N, C-alpha and C positions, 0 to 999 in steps of 0.2 A: 055521420059520424057514427059508430055505433057507440051504444053507452060505454061497452067496456072499455072503449081505446080511450076515456078519458085517466084510467085510473094504472094505464101505463107507462114506466119508467124509462129512462132512458140513463142510458149506468152515465157515470160521472165521466165530464170529458177533461183529463190532461194534458198540461202543454207538451205539447211538440205531438199531439195524439190528432187523428183527423177529428174535425167538429162534426155535429150533428147540424142536420140547415138550418139553417138563419139563426143560428145560437153558437156564440163563444162558449159559453159557458151554461151549461141548465142541466140541474141537478138536484137532488130529493136524499138527502144523508138521513138515515136513520141516528139520533144519537144516547140511544141506549143500547148494553147487552142485552141480548136476547131472551135472556129472564128476567130481566127490568124492562120491558118493550112493554109500554102505553099507547106508543104511536107518535113520540118525540122526534123532530124532526127540525134537518134546517132545508128549508126549498129555497136554488140560488140560480137566474136568471139574467142570462145578459145579455138582453139580442145583437146578432151583430150581421150592421147596416151595410158593411163595408160593397155585395152589393146592390143597394140600391142607390137609385141616381137622386138625383137632385132638380124637382120640378117647379115650378113656376116662382124660384126662388127659395124652395122651404126644405131647409136641407131634412134628413128622415132623421126623426127619437128614438133612440130603441128602448126600447122594454124593459126597464132594469125591478130585479125584484128580489126583494132579499124578507123571505118570513122563518120566524124560528117558531116552535111549537113543540109544549110540549102535554103533557094530563088536562091539566087544567086552563089553560089561556095563550095568547100567539101574540105574537108583535110581528107589523108589519112596516119596515123599514123604506122609506121612499129615497129614493135617488132621484136625482135630474143630473144630462149635460150641454146641454141648450145654452147654457149665458157661462162665461168666463166665472163670475158668482157661483152661478149653481155646481159647474164642474170640481171649484173649489173647496167647494162648503159637502160637498158628493165626498170628495176624497176624503177630505179630515174627516166625516163621522164616519166615514171604515176605518182608520187608522187609530180612528180615538177607543173604537169600540174595541180595535184588535187590539189593541193598549192596555185595555181597561183587562180581557181576558186575559191575554197573557198574567196580571197579575192578580186576579183571581184567581188561575192556577197555581203557581205561586204560593199562595196563601192555602189554597185547597188542598194541596203535595206536605206544608207544612205543617197543619191537623192534623192531615191522616197519621205522618209519623210521626206526633206526641198521642195519639189514638193506641198504635201499633206499640208503641215503648209504653203507656198507661195501662193494656192491657196486660200484660207481661211482668208489673210489679204486682204483688204480693197486694189484694186489698186489703188485711188487719193486720193488727200486728201483731196477732197469735199463728197468720202466716208468716207472716216474717222470721219468726222463731225457727218455727218446723224449718224452711228452707236454707238457714244457716247453720 
């Protein structure tokens, strides 16, 4: 394999679109706008094991990878589907993460709106008198 091949990124796979060979999900999404990009991204991989056969009573286990990085650090979340308990925990983990991100977004949006309102207000009493 060429050294540069490891840096090639697949396009995100959307529902209904043809899948990349061997993956249900294989994407690397940049998190920041271009002017703020410092390498922050989300890397998500869910291997498609549908074409793999059960051999010697061993059911194929998919590669599951979720990594979130920014300029300063990275988190790697582990997921598994090999037992009922692991499946339940993995789905609980991702649902909890999604719910937390939705609440965080709502709080962020409220603070952003408040910031815009405060920026529009006069900063001193003198400025307030001049505007009236």
